[in-house]
VOPA-665590 format. One line per 10 residues: number of its first residue (from 1); their letters; for each residue x, y, z of C-alpha. Coordinates in nm, 4 decimals, padded with zeros to 6 digits, always signed. Example, Ala and Ser with C-alpha at 12.3 -4.5 7.8 and 13.67 -1.06 7.14 Angstrom:
residues 2
1> as> +01.2300 -00.4500 +00.7800  +01.3670 -00.1060 +00.7140
This chain:
residues 516
1> xxxxxxxxxx> +00.0000 +00.0000 +00.0000  +00.1019 +00.3580 +00.0574  -00.0203 +00.6582 +00.2443  -00.3618 +00.5049 +00.2731  -00.4798 +00.6272 -00.0606  -00.7419 +00.3582 -00.0728  -00.9656 +00.4413 +00.2173  -00.9200 +00.7605 +00.4011  -00.8174 +01.0558 +00.1964  -00.9805 +01.3934 +00.1797
11> xxxxxxxxxx> -01.2644 +01.4416 -00.0647  -01.3392 +01.7918 -00.1717  -01.2302 +02.0569 -00.4159  -00.8838 +02.1948 -00.4311  -00.8674 +02.5649 -00.3639  -00.7143 +02.7886 -00.6235  -00.3541 +02.8955 -00.5879  -00.4461 +03.2434 -00.4719  -00.6605 +03.1025 -00.1932  -00.3888 +02.8558 -00.0985
21> xxxxxxxxxx> -00.1298 +03.1288 -00.0695  -00.3733 +03.3322 +00.1379  -00.3933 +03.0398 +00.3789  -00.0207 +03.0660 +00.4391  -00.0857 +03.3069 +00.7218  -00.2389 +03.0206 +00.9192  -00.5991 +03.0578 +01.0268  -00.8292 +02.8652 +00.7997  -01.1331 +02.6687 +00.9038  -01.1799 +02.3626 +01.1141
31> xxxxxxxxxx> -01.3194 +02.0271 +01.0211  -01.6760 +02.0297 +00.8994  -01.9016 +01.8292 +01.1236  -02.2628 +01.7289 +01.1380  -02.4781 +01.9356 +01.3715  -02.6239 +01.7586 +01.6703  -02.9239 +01.5630 +01.5490  -03.1451 +01.6922 +01.8304  -02.9536 +02.0093 +01.9121  -02.7852 +02.0624 +02.2447
41> xxxxxxxxxx> -02.4500 +02.1791 +02.3687  -02.1465 +01.9489 +02.3340  -02.0487 +01.7807 +02.6583  -01.7554 +01.5758 +02.7738  -01.7713 +01.2091 +02.8589  -01.8506 +00.8668 +02.7238  -01.6847 +00.6100 +02.5014  -01.7501 +00.5973 +02.1287  -01.7496 +00.2445 +01.9878  -01.6627 +00.2565 +01.6199
51> xxxxxxxxxx> -01.6284 -00.0207 +01.3655  -01.3858 -00.0022 +01.0725  -01.2873 -00.2430 +00.7983  -00.9668 -00.4450 +00.8112  -00.8144 -00.7885 +00.7749  -00.5842 -00.9714 +01.0126  -00.3317 -01.0353 +00.7354  -00.2919 -00.6630 +00.6626  -00.2454 -00.5247 +01.0149  +00.0222 -00.2588 +01.0575
61> xxxxxxxxxx> +00.1202 -00.0302 +01.3443  +00.3786 +00.1869 +01.1700  +00.2508 +00.5412 +01.0928  +00.4736 +00.5475 +00.7859  +00.4067 +00.1884 +00.6848  +00.1770 +00.0072 +00.4481  -00.1689 +00.0698 +00.5882  -00.4070 -00.1673 +00.4176  -00.6651 -00.1566 +00.6964  -00.8993 +00.1325 +00.7540
71> xxxxxxxxxx> -00.9119 +00.0272 +01.1191  -00.5354 +00.0712 +01.1572  -00.5351 +00.4036 +00.9772  -00.8152 +00.5300 +01.2004  -00.6102 +00.4490 +01.5103  -00.2967 +00.6052 +01.3648  -00.4776 +00.9223 +01.2546  -00.6211 +00.9767 +01.6028  -00.2896 +00.9194 +01.7814  -00.0533 +01.1033 +01.5441
81> xxxxxxxxxx> -00.1052 +01.4451 +01.3869  -00.0111 +01.5490 +01.0352  +00.1296 +01.8932 +00.9560  -00.1896 +01.9982 +00.7782  -00.5376 +01.8576 +00.7314  -00.8405 +01.8916 +00.5041  -01.0791 +02.1753 +00.5820  -01.4437 +02.2467 +00.5162  -01.3926 +02.5611 +00.3088  -01.0241 +02.5335 +00.2196
91> xxxxxxxxxx> -00.8591 +02.2224 +00.0868  -00.5624 +02.2479 +00.3215  -00.5673 +02.4010 +00.6699  -00.3214 +02.3960 +00.9636  -00.2835 +02.1096 +01.2094  +00.0551 +02.0450 +01.3710  +00.1903 +02.3218 +01.1492  +00.0229 +02.6487 +01.2498  +00.1171 +02.8292 +00.9281  +00.3301 +02.8074 +00.6166
101> xxxxxxxxxx> +00.4884 +03.0520 +00.3758  +00.6484 +03.0038 +00.0320  +00.9420 +03.1716 -00.1338  +00.8741 +03.3840 -00.4405  +00.9778 +03.1020 -00.6719  +00.7396 +02.8598 -00.4934  +01.0212 +02.6114 -00.4296  +01.0992 +02.6743 -00.0629  +00.8250 +02.6460 +00.1988  +00.8613 +02.7266 +00.5684
111> xxxxxxxxxx> +00.6233 +02.5542 +00.8121  +00.5917 +02.6984 +01.1620  +00.4806 +02.4499 +01.4274  +00.1810 +02.5040 +01.6537  +00.2509 +02.6516 +01.9939  +00.2099 +02.4192 +02.2923  +00.2257 +02.1102 +02.0710  +00.3622 +01.8221 +02.2734  +00.3898 +01.4471 +02.2625  +00.1733 +01.2284 +02.4822
121> xxxxxxxxxx> +00.4633 +01.1820 +02.7214  +00.4737 +01.5579 +02.7860  +00.7828 +01.6472 +02.5824  +00.7480 +01.9375 +02.3366  +00.7397 +01.8790 +01.9629  +01.0422 +02.0313 +01.7900  +01.1350 +02.0964 +01.4309  +01.3993 +01.8228 +01.4653  +01.1240 +01.5698 +01.5448  +00.9320 +01.6742 +01.2352
131> xxxxxxxxxx> +01.2400 +01.6682 +01.0123  +01.3317 +01.3198 +01.1353  +00.9734 +01.1984 +01.0787  +00.9471 +01.3447 +00.7281  +01.2848 +01.2040 +00.6298  +01.1822 +00.8644 +00.7610  +00.8600 +00.8909 +00.5629  +01.0480 +01.0027 +00.2521  +01.2762 +00.6998 +00.2727  +00.9934 +00.4450 +00.2833
141> xxxxxxxxxx> +00.9147 +00.2498 -00.0359  +00.6239 +00.4810 -00.1167  +00.7819 +00.7955 +00.0270  +00.8594 +00.9441 -00.3122  +00.4882 +00.9398 -00.3877  +00.4004 +01.0930 -00.0538  +00.6462 +01.3805 -00.0887  +00.7168 +01.4059 -00.4629  +00.9912 +01.6435 -00.5660  +01.1331 +01.6724 -00.2136
151> xxxxxxxxxx> +01.4574 +01.4930 -00.1360  +01.5231 +01.3830 +00.2222  +01.8255 +01.6112 +00.2500  +01.6066 +01.9067 +00.1512  +01.3941 +01.8686 +00.4643  +01.5628 +02.0739 +00.7356  +01.4990 +02.2599 +01.0623  +01.5384 +02.6333 +01.1151  +01.5422 +02.6753 +01.4890  +01.3168 +02.4751 +01.7181
161> xxxxxxxxxx> +00.9805 +02.5613 +01.5626  +01.0277 +02.5925 +01.1849  +01.0609 +02.3181 +00.9236  +01.1863 +02.4019 +00.5744  +01.0913 +02.1970 +00.2678  +01.2691 +02.2650 -00.0606  +01.1127 +02.1240 -00.3767  +01.3051 +02.0376 -00.6911  +01.0542 +02.2477 -00.8833  +00.8056 +02.5276 -00.8247
171> xxxxxxxxxx> +00.5000 +02.3888 -00.6480  +00.2185 +02.6215 -00.5457  +00.0329 +02.3295 -00.3875  +00.3102 +02.1830 -00.1763  +00.1176 +02.2173 +00.1549  -00.1365 +01.9715 +00.0144  +00.1350 +01.7050 +00.0317  +00.1570 +01.7449 +00.4096  -00.2027 +01.6511 +00.4885  -00.2176 +01.2792 +00.4439
181> xxxxxxxxxx> +00.0744 +01.0871 +00.5910  +00.3116 +01.3317 +00.7598  +00.2577 +01.1679 +01.0974  +00.5124 +01.2964 +01.3466  +00.6994 +01.0796 +01.5953  +00.9832 +01.1595 +01.8319  +01.3241 +01.1854 +01.6736  +01.5213 +00.8598 +01.6556  +01.2303 +00.6329 +01.7496  +01.3566 +00.2766 +01.6763
191> xxxxxxxxxx> +01.1640 +00.0858 +01.4114  +01.0879 -00.1884 +01.6622  +00.9248 +00.0666 +01.8948  +00.7031 +00.2618 +01.6560  +00.3923 +00.0776 +01.7728  +00.4444 +00.2269 +02.1192  +00.5805 +00.5683 +02.0151  +00.3910 +00.8615 +02.1715  +00.1963 +01.0739 +01.9284  +00.0717 +01.4313 +01.9370
201> xxxxxxxxxx> -00.2937 +01.3715 +01.8466  -00.6236 +01.4201 +02.0294  -00.6208 +01.0628 +02.1629  -00.3614 +00.8424 +02.3299  -00.3333 +00.4699 +02.2751  -00.4520 +00.2723 +02.5785  -00.4242 -00.0742 +02.4260  -00.4138 -00.2519 +02.0892  -00.5008 -00.6183 +02.0325  -00.5218 -00.7852 +01.6932
211> xxxxxxxxxx> -00.6690 -00.4933 +01.5032  -00.8864 -00.3683 +01.7893  -00.7839 -00.0718 +02.0028  -00.8869 +00.1578 +02.2844  -00.7844 +00.5244 +02.2790  -00.8254 +00.7747 +02.5625  -00.8560 +01.1519 +02.5522  -00.5386 +01.3614 +02.5372  -00.6190 +01.6285 +02.7957  -00.3277 +01.8443 +02.6819
221> xxxxxxxxxx> -00.3933 +01.8402 +02.3088  -00.2885 +02.1704 +02.1553  -00.5760 +02.1614 +01.9051  -00.8617 +02.2355 +02.1457  -01.1254 +02.0548 +02.3472  -01.1700 +01.6805 +02.3000  -01.5111 +01.5674 +02.4270  -01.4997 +01.1889 +02.4346  -01.3361 +01.0070 +02.7233  -01.2353 +00.7258 +02.4919
231> xxxxxxxxxx> -01.2778 +00.5654 +02.1512  -01.2892 +00.1904 +02.1049  -01.2077 +00.0717 +01.7531  -01.3264 -00.2725 +01.6430  -01.1995 -00.4272 +01.3216  -01.4516 -00.5999 +01.0928  -01.3605 -00.7988 +00.7858  -01.6856 -00.7295 +00.5988  -01.9268 -00.4355 +00.5780  -02.2135 -00.6748 +00.6477
241> xxxxxxxxxx> -02.0686 -00.7912 +00.9798  -02.0040 -00.4321 +01.0801  -02.3541 -00.3198 +00.9879  -02.5044 -00.6085 +01.1834  -02.3032 -00.5092 +01.4894  -02.4335 -00.1542 +01.4618  -02.7943 -00.2656 +01.4233  -02.7507 -00.4965 +01.7243  -02.6185 -00.2126 +01.9393  -02.2693 -00.3580 +01.9742
251> xxxxxxxxxx> -02.1021 -00.0507 +01.8209  -02.2100 +00.3131 +01.7846  -02.0685 +00.3886 +01.4379  -02.0199 +00.1667 +01.1331  -01.7624 +00.3467 +00.9218  -01.7751 +00.3351 +00.5418  -02.0330 +00.0595 +00.5507  -02.1696 +00.0830 +00.1968  -02.4977 +00.1187 +00.0104  -02.6529 -00.2176 +00.1007
261> xxxxxxxxxx> -02.6364 -00.1395 +00.4710  -02.7653 +00.2127 +00.4074  -03.0781 +00.0786 +00.2385  -03.1417 -00.1474 +00.5357  -03.0924 +00.1275 +00.7909  -03.2768 +00.4153 +00.6251  -03.6117 +00.3021 +00.7592  -03.4894 +00.2932 +01.1193  -03.5407 +00.6090 +01.3222  -03.2770 +00.5071 +01.5756
271> xxxxxxxxxx> -02.9999 +00.5032 +01.3139  -02.8383 +00.8009 +01.1428  -02.7264 +00.7568 +00.7811  -02.4372 +00.9932 +00.7104  -02.3919 +01.0225 +00.3350  -02.0887 +01.1856 +00.1712  -02.1594 +01.2398 -00.2004  -01.8939 +01.1322 -00.4521  -01.6633 +01.0097 -00.1781  -01.4779 +00.7236 -00.3442
281> xxxxxxxxxx> -01.3505 +00.6444 -00.6922  -01.3265 +00.2817 -00.8051  -01.1469 +00.2968 -01.1407  -01.0339 +00.0098 -01.3558  -00.6616 +00.0369 -01.4293  -00.5207 -00.0559 -01.7700  -00.1421 -00.0954 -01.7914  -00.0200 +00.1568 -02.0480  +00.3511 +00.0725 -02.0534  +00.3290 -00.2801 -02.1894
291> xxxxxxxxxx> +00.0909 -00.5679 -02.2495  -00.2455 -00.5946 -02.4237  -00.3679 -00.2508 -02.3108  -00.0595 -00.0483 -02.4025  -00.2201 +00.0682 -02.7271  -00.4147 +00.3889 -02.6622  -00.6869 +00.2654 -02.8982  -00.7447 -00.0413 -02.6823  -00.7745 +00.1708 -02.3693  -01.0200 +00.4001 -02.5443
301> xxxxxxxxxx> -01.2211 +00.0968 -02.6549  -01.2541 -00.0315 -02.2991  -01.3736 +00.3106 -02.1867  -01.6387 +00.2984 -02.4589  -01.7488 -00.0526 -02.3605  -01.8611 +00.0298 -02.0079  -02.2241 +00.1159 -01.9360  -02.1665 +00.3763 -01.6671  -02.5287 +00.4316 -01.5724  -02.5774 +00.0582 -01.5211
311> xxxxxxxxxx> -02.2619 +00.0398 -01.3095  -02.3813 +00.3167 -01.0779  -02.7310 +00.1703 -01.0551  -02.6300 -00.1907 -00.9947  -02.2914 -00.1742 -00.8206  -02.3622 +00.1333 -00.6096  -02.7388 +00.0834 -00.5750  -02.7735 +00.4388 -00.7001  -02.5571 +00.5798 -00.4191  -02.3158 +00.7470 -00.6580
321> xxxxxxxxxx> -02.2704 +00.9365 -00.9837  -02.1386 +00.8685 -01.3329  -01.7764 +00.9759 -01.3921  -01.5814 +01.0644 -01.7039  -01.2351 +00.9051 -01.6728  -01.0756 +01.2066 -01.5026  -00.9580 +01.1599 -01.1444  -01.0468 +01.4446 -00.9099  -01.4119 +01.5199 -00.9788  -01.4371 +01.7365 -00.6671
331> xxxxxxxxxx> -01.1981 +01.9981 -00.8025  -01.3701 +02.3365 -00.8607  -01.1777 +02.3462 -01.1899  -01.2868 +01.9966 -01.2914  -01.3463 +02.0084 -01.6678  -01.7202 +01.9600 -01.6896  -01.7166 +02.0885 -02.0476  -01.5306 +01.7817 -02.1725  -01.8166 +01.5757 -02.3229  -01.9281 +01.2809 -02.1114
341> xxxxxxxxxx> -01.8187 +00.9510 -02.2626  -02.1106 +00.7358 -02.3669  -02.1227 +00.3660 -02.4376  -02.0437 +00.2958 -02.8035  -01.9893 -00.0732 -02.8786  -01.9529 -00.0210 -03.2527  -01.6716 +00.2300 -03.2133  -01.5088 +00.0126 -02.9477  -01.5026 -00.2875 -03.1816  -01.3627 -00.0699 -03.4601
351> xxxxxxxxxx> -01.0793 +00.0584 -03.2419  -00.9958 -00.2919 -03.1215  -00.9839 -00.4205 -03.4778  -00.7571 -00.1327 -03.5846  -00.5261 -00.2108 -03.2918  -00.5217 -00.5804 -03.3910  -00.6505 -00.6746 -03.0468  -00.6479 -01.0504 -02.9870  -01.0128 -01.1444 -02.9347  -00.9236 -01.5119 -02.8941
361> xxxxxxxxxx> -00.7561 -01.4593 -02.5568  -00.9164 -01.4316 -02.2164  -00.7842 -01.1447 -02.0057  -00.7726 -01.1489 -01.6267  -00.9318 -00.8583 -01.4390  -00.7909 -00.8762 -01.0870  -00.9945 -00.7395 -00.7990  -01.0339 -00.7601 -00.4217  -01.3214 -00.7487 -00.1773  -01.1577 -00.4739 +00.0293
371> xxxxxxxxxx> -01.4574 -00.2456 -00.0069  -01.8233 -00.2991 -00.0802  -01.8978 -00.3137 -00.4528  -01.5420 -00.3430 -00.5827  -01.5562 -00.7073 -00.6879  -01.9111 -00.6553 -00.8132  -01.7898 -00.3739 -01.0387  -01.5357 -00.6083 -01.1954  -01.7965 -00.8767 -01.2566  -02.0432 -00.6357 -01.4180
381> xxxxxxxxxx> -01.7749 -00.4786 -01.6361  -01.6628 -00.8225 -01.7554  -02.0222 -00.8955 -01.8564  -02.0479 -00.5655 -02.0430  -01.7155 -00.6210 -02.2203  -01.8367 -00.9536 -02.3613  -02.0855 -00.7574 -02.5708  -01.7861 -00.6131 -02.7570  -01.6247 -00.9544 -02.7970  -01.3729 -00.9035 -02.5144
391> xxxxxxxxxx> -01.3366 -01.2083 -02.2931  -01.2537 -01.1140 -01.9353  -01.2118 -01.3431 -01.6356  -01.2537 -01.1853 -01.2920  -00.9833 -01.2996 -01.0508  -01.0307 -01.2206 -00.6823  -00.7202 -01.1791 -00.4667  -00.6792 -01.1336 -00.0930  -00.5765 -00.7785 -00.0098  -00.2183 -00.8575 +00.0915
401> xxxxxxxxxx> -00.1537 -01.0654 -00.2175  -00.3076 -00.8002 -00.4392  -00.0799 -00.5231 -00.3174  +00.2234 -00.7489 -00.3365  +00.1609 -00.9089 -00.6747  -00.0823 -00.6976 -00.8744  -00.0958 -00.3340 -00.7706  +00.1352 -00.1218 -00.9916  +00.2231 -00.4380 -01.1885  -00.0932 -00.5917 -01.3346
411> xxxxxxxxxx> -00.2296 -00.5479 -01.6862  -00.5915 -00.4985 -01.5783  -00.7182 -00.4532 -01.2241  -00.9562 -00.2599 -01.0049  -00.8378 -00.0071 -00.7528  -01.0019 +00.2446 -00.5251  -00.9278 +00.5841 -00.3795  -01.1286 +00.6932 -00.0803  -01.1044 +01.0520 -00.1898  -01.2398 +01.3039 -00.4317
421> xxxxxxxxxx> -00.9417 +01.5326 -00.4170  -00.8052 +01.7812 -00.6668  -00.7022 +01.6928 -01.0202  -00.3477 +01.7979 -00.9300  -00.3465 +01.5640 -00.6298  -00.4110 +01.2619 -00.8493  -00.1769 +01.3882 -01.1192  +00.1069 +01.4083 -00.8690  +00.0321 +01.0772 -00.6992  -00.0710 +00.8480 -00.9838
431> xxxxxxxxxx> -00.0303 +00.9999 -01.3297  +00.2978 +01.1847 -01.3834  +00.5745 +00.9599 -01.5104  +00.7728 +00.9619 -01.1868  +00.4749 +00.9122 -00.9559  +00.5513 +00.6443 -00.6989  +00.1960 +00.5133 -00.7332  +00.1663 +00.5314 -01.1102  -00.0922 +00.2556 -01.1166  -00.1115 +00.2290 -01.4952
441> xxxxxxxxxx> +00.2635 +00.2755 -01.5574  +00.1609 +00.5612 -01.7851  +00.4328 +00.7935 -01.9151  +00.3251 +01.0911 -02.1237  +00.5714 +01.3768 -02.1755  +00.2966 +01.6216 -02.2716  +00.1040 +01.5396 -01.9552  +00.4166 +01.5769 -01.7409  +00.4913 +01.9179 -01.8916  +00.1325 +02.0283 -01.8429
451> xxxxxxxxxx> +00.1411 +01.9193 -01.4793  +00.4587 +02.1171 -01.4096  +00.3017 +02.4199 -01.5750  -00.0084 +02.3929 -01.3552  +00.1709 +02.3709 -01.0216  +00.4160 +02.6487 -01.1113  +00.1437 +02.8937 -01.2155  +00.0328 +03.1450 -00.9541  -00.2171 +03.3341 -01.1695  -00.5525 +03.1684 -01.1086
461> xxxxxxxxxx> -00.6953 +03.2229 -01.4577  -00.3824 +03.0947 -01.6303  -00.3713 +02.8022 -01.3922  -00.7317 +02.7061 -01.4730  -00.6495 +02.7049 -01.8444  -00.3452 +02.4867 -01.7907  -00.5455 +02.2543 -01.5656  -00.8059 +02.2092 -01.8387  -00.5324 +02.1052 -02.0811  -00.4055 +01.8561 -01.8241
471> xxxxxxxxxx> -00.7488 +01.6984 -01.7885  -00.7989 +01.6724 -02.1640  -00.4782 +01.4709 -02.1957  -00.5857 +01.2446 -01.9094  -00.9280 +01.1969 -02.0677  -00.7756 +01.1093 -02.4040  -00.4838 +00.8848 -02.3148  -00.4439 +00.7759 -01.9516  -00.4702 +00.4240 -01.8149  -00.7764 +00.4951 -01.6023
481> xxxxxxxxxx> -01.1321 +00.3877 -01.6711  -01.3216 +00.5843 -01.4071  -01.6835 +00.4866 -01.4571  -01.8335 +00.6375 -01.1412  -01.7970 +00.7902 -00.7973  -01.9431 +00.6121 -00.4946  -02.1008 +00.7937 -00.2050  -01.9398 +00.7357 +00.1313  -02.1840 +00.6055 +00.3919  -02.1523 +00.5779 +00.7686
491> xxxxxxxxxx> -02.4223 +00.4504 +01.0036  -02.4434 +00.5846 +01.3572  -02.6570 +00.5447 +01.6660  -02.8867 +00.8359 +01.7475  -02.6787 +00.9401 +02.0484  -02.3709 +01.0185 +01.8385  -02.3284 +01.3898 +01.7715  -02.1035 +01.5997 +01.5471  -01.9768 +01.3212 +01.3258  -01.7442 +01.4681 +01.0629
501> xxxxxxxxxx> -01.8981 +01.4978 +00.7192  -01.5787 +01.5613 +00.5314  -01.5004 +01.2662 +00.3115  -01.1900 +01.0545 +00.3019  -00.9235 +01.1545 +00.5524  -01.1498 +01.4207 +00.7003  -01.3852 +01.1448 +00.8082  -01.1402 +01.0091 +01.0675  -01.1083 +01.3391 +01.2521  -01.3237 +01.2473 +01.5516
511> xxxxxx> -01.2002 +01.4965 +01.8107  -01.5246 +01.6972 +01.7920  -01.7588 +01.4010 +01.8333  -01.9662 +01.3830 +02.1522  -02.2414 +01.1623 +02.2934  -02.5810 +01.2833 +02.4107
């Protein structure tokens, strides 16, 4: 895996460069949260019991490690703070970093740490701790993707409270990189002790057993009042088991439980259904570098084969929207004027014939059951592809095997991103040639040049024009078949108040939750 791109990333539009630079003074908004269902003033006390998906074979405790379980990431995100976080009105707002400021050339960024920030053991957080943590992160297998364009030696401290990041190229959106996995630990924490390393977050780890954990309130958290006494996280291997536990009163929140459970719960007055529109993308990845889908005509044909409306209706039970093969639909500058692709079997067959596609072979489409609907999407697509003469066999893999053997390597596979972030976010993480998570192994010099132009442009109008060009190239040639966006759905007991409504990573920010 990587920085948890699959389950818990921020969904929401990227702010324009001008707004981002304005945020450099600090300030910004706090996490959006759902108003109390029956009103009332927040109060301290109580234990929130929350269920999250995970598998025993994918458990990890390392904040910078491969986090295949949503349950593990939830624990990590509550114990350790990142430098920045998603906001309700701005895409990136302060967290452990109180403010940031760029140089005129947009290559050097200075992050000033929050006052009174301290680890759970009472020691203050210093710039040296942050530098050590970011360098450790940068040197992980997926670190280049987490902090693209920033070499480890270009992460330095200036005094005790300022961290300096120097990018290899101008990057107006560099603070966005610090939101998702920049978890800070104490300097020189041994690898064998990371599971017990004190964090800086709103909750402290009480105990952890086989994927389940209990966290208690950090009374001295620099970020403000934390209402809950404790949070108990229970790992469930299937959405159905988690939903059943919620309906039976065994847990208070079923996180990211899916459309089937939502349909069951909507008629119950004692259950809240928290719906986050367009929360998760579940694209099909076609390997562009080599193999049967390396011809751009073949990739276009597969995008013309899919019946997007049927996919949303059947796979997502209508809890979602049709997408148009461009990652980042929540971006305010998302190119809605690029015509929506429609199903066209005749044109698909023509393109396949021109590309001399081998219709006699059967092609594996590898998928997992990590999230509700993923395997179903593969099965339905395979059925639709047969109408164009393409024979596809759906192969299900266990999560660990998938990320070891298939992800970033396979010819045809499903993936998912629990986010609806900016177009630039996905370009930097999955689409530029050097991206550490270039899922389709796609290399396009024109796209790379367009991306660099976008992130180096400070003028908002010029940036929007460049961003449109970037999206057109992605639409025309990338290795993604993004047929739809799934809504994110949580179920909660009636007593739970102020659940966060931000999607992706914002959804795990539970410090404002309270119980009536």
